[in-house]
N, CA, C, O and the ligand as a Tripos MOL2 file, in Angstrom:
@<TRIPOS>MOLECULE
protein
  249   247    63     0     0
PROTEIN
NO_CHARGES

@<TRIPOS>ATOM
      1 N         146.6060  245.3870  206.3200 N.3       1 MET1
      2 CA        146.5770  244.1300  205.5540 C.3       1 MET1
      3 C         147.6960  243.2260  206.0480 C.2       1 MET1
      4 O         148.8720  243.5890  206.0770 O.2       1 MET1
      5 N         147.2760  242.0580  206.4250 N.am      2 THR2
      6 CA        148.2660  241.1430  206.9870 C.3       2 THR2
      7 C         148.6600  240.0660  205.9730 C.2       2 THR2
      8 O         147.8150  239.4030  205.3710 O.2       2 THR2
      9 N         149.9360  239.9260  205.8140 N.am      3 THR3
     10 CA        150.4180  238.8700  204.9130 C.3       3 THR3
     11 C         151.1990  237.8260  205.7070 C.2       3 THR3
     12 O         152.1880  238.1360  206.3720 O.2       3 THR3
     13 N         150.7500  236.6350  205.6220 N.am      4 SER4
     14 CA        151.4450  235.5580  206.3260 C.3       4 SER4
     15 C         152.3860  234.8360  205.3700 C.2       4 SER4
     16 O         151.9880  234.3500  204.3120 O.2       4 SER4
     17 N         153.6080  234.7870  205.7730 N.am      5 THR5
     18 CA        154.5950  234.1110  204.9240 C.3       5 THR5
     19 C         154.7490  232.6620  205.3470 C.2       5 THR5
     20 O         155.2340  232.3450  206.4330 O.2       5 THR5
     21 N         154.3260  231.8210  204.4660 N.am      6 THR6
     22 CA        154.4600  230.3940  204.7480 C.3       6 THR6
     23 C         155.6210  229.8080  203.9430 C.2       6 THR6
     24 O         155.6230  229.8580  202.7130 O.2       6 THR6
     25 N         156.5750  229.2710  204.6300 N.am      7 PRO7
     26 CA        157.7210  228.6820  203.9240 C.3       7 PRO7
     27 C         157.2770  227.4900  203.0890 C.2       7 PRO7
     28 O         156.4160  226.7150  203.5050 O.2       7 PRO7
     29 N         157.8620  227.3520  201.9220 N.am      8 PRO8
     30 CA        157.5000  226.2270  201.0540 C.3       8 PRO8
     31 C         157.8830  224.9090  201.6970 C.2       8 PRO8
     32 O         158.8890  224.8140  202.4000 O.2       8 PRO8
     33 N         157.0760  223.8990  201.4510 N.am      9 PRO9
     34 CA        157.3730  222.5790  202.0280 C.3       9 PRO9
     35 C         158.6840  222.0350  201.4900 C.2       9 PRO9
     36 O         158.8590  221.8640  200.2830 O.2       9 PRO9
     37 N         159.5860  221.7720  202.3950 N.am     10 SER10
     38 CA        160.8840  221.2460  201.9650 C.3      10 SER10
     39 C         160.8080  219.7380  201.7720 C.2      10 SER10
     40 O         160.1830  219.0380  202.5670 O.2      10 SER10
     41 N         161.4300  219.2490  200.7390 N.am     11 PRO11
     42 CA        161.4230  217.8130  200.4910 C.3      11 PRO11
     43 C         162.1650  217.0810  201.6030 C.2      11 PRO11
     44 O         163.0890  217.6200  202.2110 O.2      11 PRO11
     45 N         161.7580  215.8750  201.8500 N.am     12 VAL12
     46 CA        162.3770  215.1040  202.9190 C.3      12 VAL12
     47 C         163.7790  214.6720  202.5020 C.2      12 VAL12
     48 O         163.9740  213.9430  201.5300 O.2      12 VAL12
     49 N         164.7440  215.1540  203.2780 N.am     13 LYS13
     50 CA        166.1220  214.7400  203.0210 C.3      13 LYS13
     51 C         166.3330  213.3640  203.6350 C.2      13 LYS13
     52 O         165.8700  213.0700  204.7370 O.2      13 LYS13
     53 N         167.0220  212.5600  202.9110 N.am     14 ARG14
     54 CA        167.2420  211.2090  203.4060 C.3      14 ARG14
     55 C         168.7180  210.9210  203.6470 C.2      14 ARG14
     56 O         169.6020  211.4870  203.0050 O.2      14 ARG14
     57 N         168.9460  210.0350  204.5790 N.am     15 CYS15
     58 CA        170.2980  209.6280  204.9050 C.3      15 CYS15
     59 C         170.9440  208.9600  203.6840 C.2      15 CYS15
     60 O         170.3850  208.0170  203.1240 O.2      15 CYS15
     61 N         172.1140  209.4470  203.2760 N.am     16 PRO16
     62 CA        172.7830  208.8990  202.0970 C.3      16 PRO16
     63 C         173.2850  207.4830  202.3210 C.2      16 PRO16
     64 O         173.6410  206.7830  201.3730 O.2      16 PRO16
     65 N         173.3110  207.0740  203.5570 N.am     17 ILE17
     66 CA        173.8320  205.7470  203.8680 C.3      17 ILE17
     67 C         172.7320  204.6960  203.8300 C.2      17 ILE17
     68 O         172.8440  203.7020  203.1130 O.2      17 ILE17
     69 N         171.6750  204.9130  204.5970 N.am     18 CYS18
     70 CA        170.6300  203.9010  204.6950 C.3      18 CYS18
     71 C         169.3010  204.3830  204.1210 C.2      18 CYS18
     72 O         168.3270  203.6320  204.0620 O.2      18 CYS18
     73 N         169.2750  205.6610  203.6950 N.am     19 HIS19
     74 CA        168.1090  206.2370  203.0130 C.3      19 HIS19
     75 C         166.8900  206.3580  203.9050 C.2      19 HIS19
     76 O         165.7670  206.4580  203.4120 O.2      19 HIS19
     77 N         167.0970  206.3510  205.2020 N.am     20 LYS20
     78 CA        166.0080  206.6710  206.1130 C.3      20 LYS20
     79 C         165.9200  208.1930  206.2220 C.2      20 LYS20
     80 O         166.8950  208.8910  205.9430 O.2      20 LYS20
     81 N         164.7630  208.7100  206.6230 N.am     21 PRO21
     82 CA        164.6610  210.1530  206.8510 C.3      21 PRO21
     83 C         165.7280  210.6060  207.8320 C.2      21 PRO21
     84 O         165.9040  210.0210  208.9010 O.2      21 PRO21
     85 N         166.4320  211.6550  207.4480 N.am     22 ARG22
     86 CA        167.5550  212.0740  208.2650 C.3      22 ARG22
     87 C         167.0920  212.7830  209.5300 C.2      22 ARG22
     88 O         165.9650  213.2740  209.6000 O.2      22 ARG22
     89 N         167.9600  212.8320  210.5180 N.am     23 VAL23
     90 CA        167.7000  213.5460  211.7590 C.3      23 VAL23
     91 C         168.5710  214.7880  211.7860 C.2      23 VAL23
     92 O         169.7760  214.7240  211.5440 O.2      23 VAL23
     93 N         167.9430  215.9210  212.0840 N.am     24 GLU24
     94 CA        168.6650  217.1870  212.0330 C.3      24 GLU24
     95 C         169.9160  217.1740  212.8980 C.2      24 GLU24
     96 O         170.9330  217.7750  212.5520 O.2      24 GLU24
     97 N         169.8300  216.4930  214.0080 N.am     25 ALA25
     98 CA        170.9600  216.4560  214.9320 C.3      25 ALA25
     99 C         172.1540  215.7440  214.3210 C.2      25 ALA25
    100 O         173.2990  215.9500  214.7250 O.2      25 ALA25
    101 N         171.8630  214.9100  213.3440 N.am     26 HIS26
    102 CA        172.9420  214.1340  212.7280 C.3      26 HIS26
    103 C         173.0450  214.4150  211.2400 C.2      26 HIS26
    104 O         173.6800  213.6650  210.4980 O.2      26 HIS26
    105 N         172.4130  215.5040  210.8070 N.am     27 ALA27
    106 CA        172.3980  215.8430  209.3960 C.3      27 ALA27
    107 C         173.8000  215.8030  208.7970 C.2      27 ALA27
    108 O         174.7600  216.2010  209.4570 O.2      27 ALA27
    109 N         173.9370  215.3300  207.5550 N.am     28 PRO28
    110 CA        172.8340  214.8830  206.6970 C.3      28 PRO28
    111 C         172.4890  213.4140  206.8930 C.2      28 PRO28
    112 O         171.8470  212.8040  206.0390 O.2      28 PRO28
    113 N         172.9100  212.8550  208.0010 N.am     29 PHE29
    114 CA        172.6520  211.4360  208.2260 C.3      29 PHE29
    115 C         171.4830  211.2500  209.1950 C.2      29 PHE29
    116 O         170.9140  212.2250  209.6860 O.2      29 PHE29
    117 N         171.1370  210.0120  209.4610 N.am     30 CYS30
    118 CA        170.0140  209.7430  210.3500 C.3      30 CYS30
    119 C         170.4950  209.4260  211.7560 C.2      30 CYS30
    120 O         169.7110  209.4460  212.7050 O.2      30 CYS30
    121 N         171.7680  209.1390  211.8890 N.am     31 SER31
    122 CA        172.2870  208.7800  213.1970 C.3      31 SER31
    123 C         173.8070  208.8530  213.2020 C.2      31 SER31
    124 O         174.4420  208.9480  212.1520 O.2      31 SER31
    125 N         174.3740  208.8070  214.3890 N.am     32 ASN32
    126 CA        175.8280  208.7850  214.4930 C.3      32 ASN32
    127 C         176.3940  207.5530  213.8080 C.2      32 ASN32
    128 O         177.5050  207.5690  213.2780 O.2      32 ASN32
    129 N         175.6190  206.5020  213.8290 N.am     33 ARG33
    130 CA        176.0780  205.2540  213.2440 C.3      33 ARG33
    131 C         176.3310  205.4200  211.7400 C.2      33 ARG33
    132 O         177.3570  204.9930  211.2120 O.2      33 ARG33
    133 N         175.3820  206.0430  211.0860 N.am     34 CYS34
    134 CA        175.5300  206.2390  209.6450 C.3      34 CYS34
    135 C         176.6210  207.2600  209.3480 C.2      34 CYS34
    136 O         177.3630  207.1200  208.3760 O.2      34 CYS34
    137 N         176.7130  208.2730  210.1780 N.am     35 ARG35
    138 CA        177.7670  209.2660  209.9930 C.3      35 ARG35
    139 C         179.1290  208.5970  210.1520 C.2      35 ARG35
    140 O         180.0730  208.8720  209.4110 O.2      35 ARG35
    141 N         179.1950  207.7320  211.1200 N.am     36 ASP36
    142 CA        180.4340  207.0200  211.3670 C.3      36 ASP36
    143 C         180.7490  206.0840  210.2010 C.2      36 ASP36
    144 O         181.9000  205.9290  209.7950 O.2      36 ASP36
    145 N         179.7080  205.4790  209.6870 N.am     37 ARG37
    146 CA        179.9040  204.5520  208.5790 C.3      37 ARG37
    147 C         180.4120  205.2900  207.3390 C.2      37 ARG37
    148 O         181.2580  204.7930  206.5960 O.2      37 ARG37
    149 N         179.8670  206.4890  207.1450 N.am     38 ASP38
    150 CA        180.3080  207.3020  206.0150 C.3      38 ASP38
    151 C         181.7680  207.6800  206.1770 C.2      38 ASP38
    152 O         182.5430  207.6610  205.2210 O.2      38 ASP38
    153 N         182.1260  208.0230  207.4070 N.am     39 LEU39
    154 CA        183.5090  208.3870  207.6990 C.3      39 LEU39
    155 C         184.4180  207.1820  207.4460 C.2      39 LEU39
    156 O         185.4880  207.3020  206.8500 O.2      39 LEU39
    157 N         183.9690  206.0450  207.9050 N.am     40 MET40
    158 CA        184.7480  204.8270  207.7320 C.3      40 MET40
    159 C         184.9260  204.5140  206.2510 C.2      40 MET40
    160 O         185.9650  204.0110  205.8230 O.2      40 MET40
    161 N         183.8920  204.8230  205.4840 N.am     41 ARG41
    162 CA        183.9690  204.5550  204.0560 C.3      41 ARG41
    163 C         185.0330  205.4300  203.4130 C.2      41 ARG41
    164 O         185.7840  204.9950  202.5400 O.2      41 ARG41
    165 N         185.0750  206.6750  203.8690 N.am     42 TRP42
    166 CA        186.0950  207.5910  203.3530 C.3      42 TRP42
    167 C         187.4740  207.1140  203.7530 C.2      42 TRP42
    168 O         188.3930  207.0710  202.9360 O.2      42 TRP42
    169 N         187.6080  206.7610  205.0010 N.am     43 LEU43
    170 CA        188.9150  206.3340  205.4950 C.3      43 LEU43
    171 C         189.3530  205.0560  204.7940 C.2      43 LEU43
    172 O         190.5150  204.8920  204.4240 O.2      43 LEU43
    173 N         188.4080  204.1730  204.6250 N.am     44 ASP44
    174 CA        188.7150  202.8910  204.0070 C.3      44 ASP44
    175 C         189.0740  203.0770  202.5340 C.2      44 ASP44
    176 O         189.7660  202.2540  201.9350 O.2      44 ASP44
    177 N         188.5880  204.1740  201.9710 N.am     45 ASP45
    178 CA        188.8240  204.4280  200.5600 C.3      45 ASP45
    179 C         190.2580  204.8650  200.2970 C.2      45 ASP45
    180 O         190.8480  204.5050  199.2790 O.2      45 ASP45
    181 N         190.8050  205.6320  201.2070 N.am     46 GLY46
    182 CA        192.1280  206.1700  200.9280 C.3      46 GLY46
    183 C         193.1350  205.9690  202.0430 C.2      46 GLY46
    184 O         194.3440  205.9470  201.8150 O.2      46 GLY46
    185 N         192.6140  205.8240  203.2530 N.am     47 TYR47
    186 CA        193.5190  205.7350  204.3760 C.3      47 TYR47
    187 C         193.2140  204.4960  205.2120 C.2      47 TYR47
    188 O         192.0900  203.9950  205.2400 O.2      47 TYR47
    189 N         194.2220  204.0370  205.8690 N.am     48 ALA48
    190 CA        194.0220  202.9090  206.7770 C.3      48 ALA48
    191 C         194.5350  203.3270  208.1470 C.2      48 ALA48
    192 O         195.7250  203.2150  208.4440 O.2      48 ALA48
    193 N         193.6240  203.8070  208.9660 N.am     49 LEU49
    194 CA        194.0350  204.2600  210.2820 C.3      49 LEU49
    195 C         193.8240  203.1680  211.3100 C.2      49 LEU49
    196 O         192.7770  202.5220  211.3310 O.2      49 LEU49
    197 N         194.8170  202.9590  212.1630 N.am     50 PRO50
    198 CA        194.6830  201.9660  213.2220 C.3      50 PRO50
    199 C         193.6920  202.4170  214.2740 C.2      50 PRO50
    200 O         193.6120  203.6040  214.5890 O.2      50 PRO50
    201 N         192.9480  201.4910  214.8120 N.am     51 GLY51
    202 CA        191.9980  201.8350  215.8620 C.3      51 GLY51
    203 C         190.7600  202.4920  215.2890 C.2      51 GLY51
    204 O         190.5400  202.5020  214.0770 O.2      51 GLY51
    205 N         189.9680  203.0340  216.1730 N.am     52 ARG52
    206 CA        188.7200  203.6300  215.7470 C.3      52 ARG52
    207 C         188.4210  204.8340  216.6240 C.2      52 ARG52
    208 O         188.4870  204.7590  217.8510 O.2      52 ARG52
    209 N         188.0920  205.9490  215.9750 N.am     53 ALA53
    210 CA        187.8140  207.1630  216.7180 C.3      53 ALA53
    211 C         186.5140  207.0340  217.4980 C.2      53 ALA53
    212 O         185.4710  206.6880  216.9430 O.2      53 ALA53
    213 N         186.5930  207.3130  218.7740 N.am     54 VAL54
    214 CA        185.3990  207.2340  219.6040 C.3      54 VAL54
    215 C         184.7260  208.5910  219.6480 C.2      54 VAL54
    216 O         185.3320  209.5950  220.0220 O.2      54 VAL54
    217 N         183.4760  208.6000  219.2650 N.am     55 ASP55
    218 CA        182.7420  209.8530  219.2620 C.3      55 ASP55
    219 C         182.1660  210.1050  220.6430 C.2      55 ASP55
    220 O         181.3250  209.3460  221.1240 O.2      55 ASP55
    221 N         182.6160  211.1580  221.2690 N.am     56 ALA56
    222 CA        182.1960  211.4470  222.6430 C.3      56 ALA56
    223 C         180.7370  211.8780  222.6920 C.2      56 ALA56
    224 O         180.0780  211.7520  223.7240 O.2      56 ALA56
    225 N         180.2530  212.3720  221.6030 N.am     57 GLU57
    226 CA        178.8730  212.8590  221.6000 C.3      57 GLU57
    227 C         177.9120  211.8340  221.0260 C.2      57 GLU57
    228 O         176.8410  212.1670  220.5180 O.2      57 GLU57
    229 N         178.3130  210.6090  221.1210 N.am     58 ASP58
    230 CA        177.4330  209.5510  220.6450 C.3      58 ASP58
    231 C         176.3970  209.2600  221.7190 C.2      58 ASP58
    232 O         176.6050  208.4310  222.6050 O.2      58 ASP58
    233 N         175.2740  209.9630  221.6180 N.am     59 GLU59
    234 CA        174.2640  209.8560  222.6540 C.3      59 GLU59
    235 C         173.0070  209.1360  222.1520 C.2      59 GLU59
    236 O         172.0870  208.8450  222.9160 O.2      59 GLU59
    237 N         173.0000  208.8610  220.8510 N.am     60 ALA60
    238 CA        171.8460  208.1700  220.3100 C.3      60 ALA60
    239 C         171.9660  206.6730  220.5670 C.2      60 ALA60
    240 O         172.9540  206.0540  220.1730 O.2      60 ALA60
    241 N         170.9840  206.0960  221.2140 N.am     61 PRO61
    242 CA        171.0270  204.6650  221.4970 C.3      61 PRO61
    243 C         171.0900  203.8420  220.2240 C.2      61 PRO61
    244 O         172.1850  203.4410  219.8290 O.2      61 PRO61
    245 N         170.0320  203.5830  219.5940 N.am     62 ASP62
    246 CA        170.1130  202.8630  218.3260 C.3      62 ASP62
    247 C         168.8580  203.1060  217.5340 C.2      62 ASP62
    248 O         168.7170  202.5890  216.4250 O.2      62 ASP62
    249 ZN        171.1780  206.2960  208.0590 Zn       63 ZN63
@<TRIPOS>BOND
     1     1     2 1
     2     2     3 1
     3     3     4 2
     4     3     5 am
     5     5     6 1
     6     6     7 1
     7     7     8 2
     8     7     9 am
     9     9    10 1
    10    10    11 1
    11    11    12 2
    12    11    13 am
    13    13    14 1
    14    14    15 1
    15    15    16 2
    16    15    17 am
    17    17    18 1
    18    18    19 1
    19    19    20 2
    20    19    21 am
    21    21    22 1
    22    22    23 1
    23    23    24 2
    24    23    25 am
    25    25    26 1
    26    26    27 1
    27    27    28 2
    28    27    29 am
    29    29    30 1
    30    30    31 1
    31    31    32 2
    32    31    33 am
    33    33    34 1
    34    34    35 1
    35    35    36 2
    36    35    37 am
    37    37    38 1
    38    38    39 1
    39    39    40 2
    40    39    41 am
    41    41    42 1
    42    42    43 1
    43    43    44 2
    44    43    45 am
    45    45    46 1
    46    46    47 1
    47    47    48 2
    48    47    49 am
    49    49    50 1
    50    50    51 1
    51    51    52 2
    52    51    53 am
    53    53    54 1
    54    54    55 1
    55    55    56 2
    56    55    57 am
    57    57    58 1
    58    58    59 1
    59    59    60 2
    60    59    61 am
    61    61    62 1
    62    62    63 1
    63    63    64 2
    64    63    65 am
    65    65    66 1
    66    66    67 1
    67    67    68 2
    68    67    69 am
    69    69    70 1
    70    70    71 1
    71    71    72 2
    72    71    73 am
    73    73    74 1
    74    74    75 1
    75    75    76 2
    76    75    77 am
    77    77    78 1
    78    78    79 1
    79    79    80 2
    80    79    81 am
    81    81    82 1
    82    82    83 1
    83    83    84 2
    84    83    85 am
    85    85    86 1
    86    86    87 1
    87    87    88 2
    88    87    89 am
    89    89    90 1
    90    90    91 1
    91    91    92 2
    92    91    93 am
    93    93    94 1
    94    94    95 1
    95    95    96 2
    96    95    97 am
    97    97    98 1
    98    98    99 1
    99    99   100 2
   100    99   101 am
   101   101   102 1
   102   102   103 1
   103   103   104 2
   104   103   105 am
   105   105   106 1
   106   106   107 1
   107   107   108 2
   108   107   109 am
   109   109   110 1
   110   110   111 1
   111   111   112 2
   112   111   113 am
   113   113   114 1
   114   114   115 1
   115   115   116 2
   116   115   117 am
   117   117   118 1
   118   118   119 1
   119   119   120 2
   120   119   121 am
   121   121   122 1
   122   122   123 1
   123   123   124 2
   124   123   125 am
   125   125   126 1
   126   126   127 1
   127   127   128 2
   128   127   129 am
   129   129   130 1
   130   130   131 1
   131   131   132 2
   132   131   133 am
   133   133   134 1
   134   134   135 1
   135   135   136 2
   136   135   137 am
   137   137   138 1
   138   138   139 1
   139   139   140 2
   140   139   141 am
   141   141   142 1
   142   142   143 1
   143   143   144 2
   144   143   145 am
   145   145   146 1
   146   146   147 1
   147   147   148 2
   148   147   149 am
   149   149   150 1
   150   150   151 1
   151   151   152 2
   152   151   153 am
   153   153   154 1
   154   154   155 1
   155   155   156 2
   156   155   157 am
   157   157   158 1
   158   158   159 1
   159   159   160 2
   160   159   161 am
   161   161   162 1
   162   162   163 1
   163   163   164 2
   164   163   165 am
   165   165   166 1
   166   166   167 1
   167   167   168 2
   168   167   169 am
   169   169   170 1
   170   170   171 1
   171   171   172 2
   172   171   173 am
   173   173   174 1
   174   174   175 1
   175   175   176 2
   176   175   177 am
   177   177   178 1
   178   178   179 1
   179   179   180 2
   180   179   181 am
   181   181   182 1
   182   182   183 1
   183   183   184 2
   184   183   185 am
   185   185   186 1
   186   186   187 1
   187   187   188 2
   188   187   189 am
   189   189   190 1
   190   190   191 1
   191   191   192 2
   192   191   193 am
   193   193   194 1
   194   194   195 1
   195   195   196 2
   196   195   197 am
   197   197   198 1
   198   198   199 1
   199   199   200 2
   200   199   201 am
   201   201   202 1
   202   202   203 1
   203   203   204 2
   204   203   205 am
   205   205   206 1
   206   206   207 1
   207   207   208 2
   208   207   209 am
   209   209   210 1
   210   210   211 1
   211   211   212 2
   212   211   213 am
   213   213   214 1
   214   214   215 1
   215   215   216 2
   216   215   217 am
   217   217   218 1
   218   218   219 1
   219   219   220 2
   220   219   221 am
   221   221   222 1
   222   222   223 1
   223   223   224 2
   224   223   225 am
   225   225   226 1
   226   226   227 1
   227   227   228 2
   228   227   229 am
   229   229   230 1
   230   230   231 1
   231   231   232 2
   232   231   233 am
   233   233   234 1
   234   234   235 1
   235   235   236 2
   236   235   237 am
   237   237   238 1
   238   238   239 1
   239   239   240 2
   240   239   241 am
   241   241   242 1
   242   242   243 1
   243   243   244 2
   244   243   245 am
   245   245   246 1
   246   246   247 1
   247   247   248 2
@<TRIPOS>SUBSTRUCTURE
     1 MET1         2 RESIDUE 1 A MET
     2 THR2         6 RESIDUE 1 A THR
     3 THR3        10 RESIDUE 1 A THR
     4 SER4        14 RESIDUE 1 A SER
     5 THR5        18 RESIDUE 1 A THR
     6 THR6        22 RESIDUE 1 A THR
     7 PRO7        26 RESIDUE 1 A PRO
     8 PRO8        30 RESIDUE 1 A PRO
     9 PRO9        34 RESIDUE 1 A PRO
    10 SER10       38 RESIDUE 1 A SER
    11 PRO11       42 RESIDUE 1 A PRO
    12 VAL12       46 RESIDUE 1 A VAL
    13 LYS13       50 RESIDUE 1 A LYS
    14 ARG14       54 RESIDUE 1 A ARG
    15 CYS15       58 RESIDUE 1 A CYS
    16 PRO16       62 RESIDUE 1 A PRO
    17 ILE17       66 RESIDUE 1 A ILE
    18 CYS18       70 RESIDUE 1 A CYS
    19 HIS19       74 RESIDUE 1 A HIS
    20 LYS20       78 RESIDUE 1 A LYS
    21 PRO21       82 RESIDUE 1 A PRO
    22 ARG22       86 RESIDUE 1 A ARG
    23 VAL23       90 RESIDUE 1 A VAL
    24 GLU24       94 RESIDUE 1 A GLU
    25 ALA25       98 RESIDUE 1 A ALA
    26 HIS26      102 RESIDUE 1 A HIS
    27 ALA27      106 RESIDUE 1 A ALA
    28 PRO28      110 RESIDUE 1 A PRO
    29 PHE29      114 RESIDUE 1 A PHE
    30 CYS30      118 RESIDUE 1 A CYS
    31 SER31      122 RESIDUE 1 A SER
    32 ASN32      126 RESIDUE 1 A ASN
    33 ARG33      130 RESIDUE 1 A ARG
    34 CYS34      134 RESIDUE 1 A CYS
    35 ARG35      138 RESIDUE 1 A ARG
    36 ASP36      142 RESIDUE 1 A ASP
    37 ARG37      146 RESIDUE 1 A ARG
    38 ASP38      150 RESIDUE 1 A ASP
    39 LEU39      154 RESIDUE 1 A LEU
    40 MET40      158 RESIDUE 1 A MET
    41 ARG41      162 RESIDUE 1 A ARG
    42 TRP42      166 RESIDUE 1 A TRP
    43 LEU43      170 RESIDUE 1 A LEU
    44 ASP44      174 RESIDUE 1 A ASP
    45 ASP45      178 RESIDUE 1 A ASP
    46 GLY46      182 RESIDUE 1 A GLY
    47 TYR47      186 RESIDUE 1 A TYR
    48 ALA48      190 RESIDUE 1 A ALA
    49 LEU49      194 RESIDUE 1 A LEU
    50 PRO50      198 RESIDUE 1 A PRO
    51 GLY51      202 RESIDUE 1 A GLY
    52 ARG52      206 RESIDUE 1 A ARG
    53 ALA53      210 RESIDUE 1 A ALA
    54 VAL54      214 RESIDUE 1 A VAL
    55 ASP55      218 RESIDUE 1 A ASP
    56 ALA56      222 RESIDUE 1 A ALA
    57 GLU57      226 RESIDUE 1 A GLU
    58 ASP58      230 RESIDUE 1 A ASP
    59 GLU59      234 RESIDUE 1 A GLU
    60 ALA60      238 RESIDUE 1 A ALA
    61 PRO61      242 RESIDUE 1 A PRO
    62 ASP62      246 RESIDUE 1 A ASP
    63 ZN63       249 GROUP 0 **** ****
């Protein structure tokens, strides 16, 4: 007797920044841009750092 296990359909996670469907590579965001924006929001909330961190793995065009 064969039993096939089918995983339950997972709800679509959305980017907390722009609410587009998120991309696994940038989870929980949809892109490096939104991830960066979230980071900036945190920094802007409590810290004021000069300059801007350049993400070397920013490979997503737009
Ligand atoms: Zn987004």
